[in-house]
KOLZARO-778052 format. One record per residue (C-alpha): z, y negated, x negated; residue in one letter. Coordinates in steps of 0.02 Angstrom, whole numbers, padded with zeros to 5 digits, always signed. Each point is the difference from the previous one (the first is absolute). Example, Ala and Ser with C-alpha at 12.3 -4.5 7.8 and 13.67 -1.06 7.14 Angstrom:
BEGIN
+00390+00225-00615A -00033-00172-00069S 
END
This chain:
BEGIN
+00366-01731-02742X -00069+00169+00052X -00184+00029+00038X -00093+00122+00110X -00163+00089-00041X -00122-00033+00142X -00125+00120+00078X -00131-00011+00135X +00010+00082+00172X -00056+00167-00075X +00135-00013-00133X -00122-00033-00140X +00081-00104-00139X -00062-00179-00005X +00059-00032-00177X +00104-00149+00054X +00186-00030+00023X +00096-00105+00123X +00176-00076-00007X +00129+00093+00102X +00074-00093+00146X -00037-00065+00174X -00022-00176-00068X -00161+00058-00083X -00123+00053+00136X -00112+00143-00057X -00189-00023-00001X -00078+00060+00162X -00053+00182-00002X +00113+00048-00146X +00142+00125-00006X +00143+00048-00114X +00104+00159-00018X +00167+00025+00086X +00105+00158-00014X +00137+00084+00100X +00108+00146-00059X +00092+00118+00118X +00138+00081-00104X +00066+00162+00073X +00141+00105-00073X +00024+00189+00000X +00093-00010+00167X -00144-00091+00082X +00086-00169+00005X -00101-00160-00020X +00056-00138-00117X +00001-00173+00077X +00053-00163-00079X +00056-00165+00075X -00097-00156-00043X +00099-00137-00084X +00059-00139+00117X -00092-00121-00115X -00170+00078+00032X -00124-00113+00088X -00064+00138+00114X +00111+00117+00101X +00162-00042-00092X +00139+00125+00032X -00116+00130+00077X -00010+00182-00052X -00162+00069-00070X -00077+00127-00117X -00051-00039-00178X -00157-00103-00025X -00089-00151-00066X -00161-00069-00072X -00091+00071-00149X -00021-00120-00145X -00151-00031-00108X -00038+00140-00121X +00087+00135+00100X -00076+00141+00098X +00077+00045+00167X +00106+00144-00064X +00071-00106-00141X +00044-00135+00126X +00089+00126+00113X +00103+00071-00144X +00045-00175-00061X +00055-00057+00173X +00106+00156+00020X +00082-00029-00169X +00028-00186+00030X +00070+00014+00176X +00101+00161-00016X +00017+00043-00185X -00080+00170+00033X -00129+00063-00124X -00142+00106+00068X -00132+00083-00106X -00181-00015+00054X +00002+00184+00050X +00146-00030+00118X -00094-00130+00102X -00111+00056+00144X -00122-00122+00080X +00021+00019+00188X -00135-00121+00051X -00074-00174-00009X +00003-00133+00135X -00122-00145-00009X +00088-00159+00052X -00073-00174+00023X +00015-00044-00185X +00063+00157-00084X -00022+00185-00025X +00169+00081+00032X +00025+00164-00094X +00145+00103+00067X +00085+00128-00113X +00128+00138+00019X +00128+00027-00137X +00105+00159+00014X +00163-00040-00088X +00052+00163-00088X +00177+00010+00065X +00118-00064+00132X -00005-00185+00036X +00189-00016-00013X -00017+00047-00184X -00141-00121-00037X +00036-00143-00118X -00074-00137+00109X +00000-00171-00084X -00047-00147+00109X -00108-00146-00058X +00092-00166+00003X -00085-00121+00117X -00105+00137+00081X +00120+00128+00074X +00187-00002+00032X +00042+00169+00080X -00072+00174+00024X +00023+00152+00110X -00067+00177+00012X -00034+00033+00184X -00081+00136+00105X -00178-00025+00060X +00064+00009+00178X +00111-00150-00036X -00144-00091-00083X -00110+00032+00152X +00141-00062+00113X +00025-00165-00089X -00187-00021-00015X -00021+00023+00190X +00138-00129+00028X -00097-00128-00101X +00125-00003-00143X -00129+00036-00137X -00123-00137-00049X -00162+00027+00097X -00110+00018-00155X +00112+00140-00066X +00001+00085+00172X -00190-00008+00012X -00025+00073-00174X +00124+00140+00031X -00086+00039+00165X -00167+00017-00088X +00062+00144-00108X +00140+00075+00105X -00101+00151+00057X -00051+00044-00178X +00179-00026-00059X +00065+00121+00132X -00127+00131-00058X +00048-00022-00182X +00189+00005+00010X +00030+00096+00163X +00033-00054+00179X +00176+00070-00008X +00054-00159-00088X -00039-00102+00157X +00122+00106+00103X +00159-00042-00096X +00102-00128+00094X +00137-00117-00059X +00101-00142+00071X -00088-00166-00023X +00095-00093-00136X +00063-00172+00054X -00092-00090-00140X -00167+00068+00062X +00021-00073+00174X -00081-00168-00033X -00140-00084-00094X +00068-00177-00011X -00162-00091-00029X -00167+00069+00056X -00156-00101-00032X -00142+00073+00106X -00171-00013-00074X +00058-00025-00178X -00040+00134-00128X +00149+00078-00090X 
END
Protein backbone atom coordinates (compact mmCIF):
# COMPACT_ATOMS: atom_id res chain seq x y z
CA UNK A 1 0.00 0.00 0.00
CA UNK A 2 1.23 3.50 -0.84
CA UNK A 3 1.08 6.38 1.61
CA UNK A 4 0.85 10.14 1.21
CA UNK A 5 2.65 12.77 3.28
CA UNK A 6 0.06 15.20 4.63
CA UNK A 7 0.33 18.97 4.99
CA UNK A 8 -1.90 21.71 6.31
CA UNK A 9 -3.65 24.36 4.20
CA UNK A 10 -0.42 26.40 4.02
CA UNK A 11 1.49 23.32 2.85
CA UNK A 12 3.37 22.93 6.08
CA UNK A 13 4.29 19.27 6.69
CA UNK A 14 2.26 17.65 9.46
CA UNK A 15 4.66 14.77 9.99
CA UNK A 16 1.95 12.19 9.36
CA UNK A 17 1.13 9.88 6.47
CA UNK A 18 -2.16 8.65 5.09
CA UNK A 19 -3.06 5.55 3.03
CA UNK A 20 -3.62 6.26 -0.65
CA UNK A 21 -7.12 5.66 -1.95
CA UNK A 22 -10.65 7.02 -1.90
CA UNK A 23 -11.68 4.34 0.60
CA UNK A 24 -9.56 6.13 3.22
CA UNK A 25 -11.03 9.61 3.80
CA UNK A 26 -8.35 12.16 4.64
CA UNK A 27 -8.52 14.07 7.92
CA UNK A 28 -10.33 17.38 7.52
CA UNK A 29 -8.07 20.30 6.66
CA UNK A 30 -5.23 18.14 5.34
CA UNK A 31 -3.69 18.01 1.88
CA UNK A 32 -1.38 15.80 -0.13
CA UNK A 33 0.77 16.44 -3.22
CA UNK A 34 -0.38 15.68 -6.75
CA UNK A 35 1.70 16.33 -9.86
CA UNK A 36 1.05 16.80 -13.57
CA UNK A 37 3.68 16.81 -16.32
CA UNK A 38 3.18 18.42 -19.72
CA UNK A 39 5.74 16.81 -22.04
CA UNK A 40 6.50 18.84 -25.16
CA UNK A 41 8.85 17.80 -27.97
CA UNK A 42 11.12 19.92 -30.16
CA UNK A 43 8.30 20.39 -32.70
CA UNK A 44 5.96 21.74 -30.04
CA UNK A 45 3.81 18.62 -29.84
CA UNK A 46 2.25 17.55 -26.55
CA UNK A 47 2.42 13.96 -25.34
CA UNK A 48 -0.90 12.52 -24.23
CA UNK A 49 -1.63 9.02 -23.00
CA UNK A 50 -4.84 7.03 -22.83
CA UNK A 51 -6.00 5.73 -19.47
CA UNK A 52 -6.35 1.97 -19.21
CA UNK A 53 -9.93 0.68 -19.63
CA UNK A 54 -9.50 -0.94 -16.20
CA UNK A 55 -8.99 2.37 -14.39
CA UNK A 56 -11.70 3.26 -11.89
CA UNK A 57 -11.82 6.91 -12.93
CA UNK A 58 -12.08 8.12 -16.54
CA UNK A 59 -11.20 4.76 -18.15
CA UNK A 60 -10.27 5.06 -21.82
CA UNK A 61 -9.88 8.84 -21.70
CA UNK A 62 -6.84 10.76 -22.93
CA UNK A 63 -4.82 12.84 -20.49
CA UNK A 64 -1.38 14.18 -19.68
CA UNK A 65 1.03 12.49 -17.27
CA UNK A 66 0.26 12.77 -13.57
CA UNK A 67 -0.45 11.22 -10.23
CA UNK A 68 -0.05 11.49 -6.48
CA UNK A 69 3.22 11.97 -4.69
CA UNK A 70 4.09 9.22 -2.23
CA UNK A 71 5.52 9.51 1.26
CA UNK A 72 9.17 10.53 1.34
CA UNK A 73 9.15 12.24 -2.05
CA UNK A 74 9.33 15.92 -2.81
CA UNK A 75 7.15 17.26 -5.61
CA UNK A 76 9.87 17.22 -8.29
CA UNK A 77 10.80 13.63 -7.47
CA UNK A 78 7.14 12.64 -7.75
CA UNK A 79 6.81 14.34 -11.14
CA UNK A 80 9.90 12.62 -12.53
CA UNK A 81 8.75 9.24 -11.19
CA UNK A 82 5.27 9.60 -12.69
CA UNK A 83 6.80 10.56 -16.04
CA UNK A 84 9.09 7.54 -15.95
CA UNK A 85 6.36 5.13 -14.83
CA UNK A 86 3.69 6.27 -17.28
CA UNK A 87 5.82 6.96 -20.36
CA UNK A 88 9.28 5.47 -19.80
CA UNK A 89 10.85 8.92 -20.35
CA UNK A 90 13.65 9.97 -18.02
CA UNK A 91 13.91 13.67 -17.19
CA UNK A 92 16.68 15.20 -15.14
CA UNK A 93 15.72 17.67 -12.41
CA UNK A 94 17.15 20.49 -14.54
CA UNK A 95 14.83 19.60 -17.42
CA UNK A 96 11.69 20.06 -15.34
CA UNK A 97 10.11 23.51 -15.03
CA UNK A 98 7.44 24.18 -12.42
CA UNK A 99 4.65 26.06 -14.21
CA UNK A 100 2.45 26.59 -11.21
CA UNK A 101 0.53 25.15 -8.28
CA UNK A 102 -3.22 24.79 -7.95
CA UNK A 103 -4.75 24.27 -4.53
CA UNK A 104 -7.55 21.73 -4.79
CA UNK A 105 -9.98 20.58 -2.08
CA UNK A 106 -7.58 17.99 -0.67
CA UNK A 107 -4.36 18.42 -2.64
CA UNK A 108 -1.73 20.80 -3.88
CA UNK A 109 -1.36 20.17 -7.62
CA UNK A 110 2.11 21.03 -8.96
CA UNK A 111 2.21 21.32 -12.75
CA UNK A 112 5.52 20.83 -14.58
CA UNK A 113 6.80 21.29 -18.12
CA UNK A 114 9.26 18.75 -19.53
CA UNK A 115 10.88 19.71 -22.85
CA UNK A 116 11.73 16.41 -24.53
CA UNK A 117 15.07 17.01 -26.33
CA UNK A 118 14.07 15.70 -29.74
CA UNK A 119 11.12 14.84 -31.94
CA UNK A 120 8.33 12.90 -30.32
CA UNK A 121 8.24 10.36 -33.13
CA UNK A 122 11.75 9.32 -32.08
CA UNK A 123 10.96 9.05 -28.39
CA UNK A 124 11.11 5.62 -26.81
CA UNK A 125 7.75 5.82 -25.03
CA UNK A 126 7.03 2.79 -22.83
CA UNK A 127 3.54 2.56 -21.39
CA UNK A 128 2.76 1.38 -17.86
CA UNK A 129 0.66 -1.78 -17.78
CA UNK A 130 -2.63 -1.16 -16.02
CA UNK A 131 -2.20 2.62 -16.18
CA UNK A 132 -1.91 3.60 -19.84
CA UNK A 133 -2.53 1.71 -23.07
CA UNK A 134 -1.80 4.18 -25.90
CA UNK A 135 -0.04 7.47 -26.57
CA UNK A 136 0.02 10.26 -29.14
CA UNK A 137 2.00 13.42 -29.82
CA UNK A 138 -0.52 16.09 -30.83
CA UNK A 139 -0.53 19.81 -31.51
CA UNK A 140 -1.68 22.17 -28.79
CA UNK A 141 -4.44 23.33 -31.10
CA UNK A 142 -5.73 19.76 -31.24
CA UNK A 143 -5.44 19.45 -27.46
CA UNK A 144 -7.42 22.67 -27.01
CA UNK A 145 -10.04 21.37 -29.46
CA UNK A 146 -10.62 18.06 -27.70
CA UNK A 147 -10.54 19.85 -24.35
CA UNK A 148 -13.28 22.27 -25.50
CA UNK A 149 -15.35 19.30 -26.69
CA UNK A 150 -15.23 17.79 -23.22
CA UNK A 151 -13.05 14.86 -24.25
CA UNK A 152 -10.37 15.45 -21.61
CA UNK A 153 -11.18 14.63 -17.96
CA UNK A 154 -12.32 17.85 -16.24
CA UNK A 155 -9.56 17.81 -13.59
CA UNK A 156 -6.89 17.64 -16.31
CA UNK A 157 -8.60 20.42 -18.28
CA UNK A 158 -8.79 22.66 -15.21
CA UNK A 159 -5.13 22.14 -14.33
CA UNK A 160 -4.00 22.81 -17.89
CA UNK A 161 -6.12 25.96 -17.99
CA UNK A 162 -4.43 27.23 -14.84
CA UNK A 163 -1.00 27.25 -16.50
CA UNK A 164 -1.84 27.65 -20.20
CA UNK A 165 -0.89 31.32 -20.37
CA UNK A 166 2.52 30.70 -18.79
CA UNK A 167 3.05 27.68 -21.04
CA UNK A 168 2.38 29.79 -24.13
CA UNK A 169 4.94 32.36 -22.95
CA UNK A 170 7.57 29.70 -22.29
CA UNK A 171 7.36 27.66 -25.47
CA UNK A 172 5.91 30.16 -27.97
CA UNK A 173 2.39 30.89 -29.19
CA UNK A 174 3.26 29.65 -32.68
CA UNK A 175 2.72 26.10 -31.43
CA UNK A 176 -0.98 26.83 -30.88
CA UNK A 177 -1.43 27.79 -34.55
CA UNK A 178 -0.48 24.45 -36.09
CA UNK A 179 -3.57 22.56 -37.16
CA UNK A 180 -4.11 18.87 -37.85
CA UNK A 181 -7.01 16.58 -38.62
CA UNK A 182 -8.59 15.27 -35.45
CA UNK A 183 -7.61 11.60 -35.18
CA UNK A 184 -10.56 9.20 -34.93
CA UNK A 185 -9.38 7.74 -31.63
CA UNK A 186 -9.46 11.18 -29.98
CA UNK A 187 -13.12 11.74 -30.80
CA UNK A 188 -14.58 10.21 -27.66
CA UNK A 189 -14.03 9.82 -23.95
CA UNK A 190 -16.02 6.66 -23.29
CA UNK A 191 -16.58 7.11 -19.58
CA UNK A 192 -16.54 10.49 -17.92
CA UNK A 193 -17.18 10.72 -14.19
CA UNK A 194 -17.90 14.37 -13.32
CA UNK A 195 -16.80 15.45 -9.92
CA UNK A 196 -14.28 12.67 -9.43
CA UNK A 197 -10.60 13.56 -9.20
CA UNK A 198 -8.31 11.93 -11.76
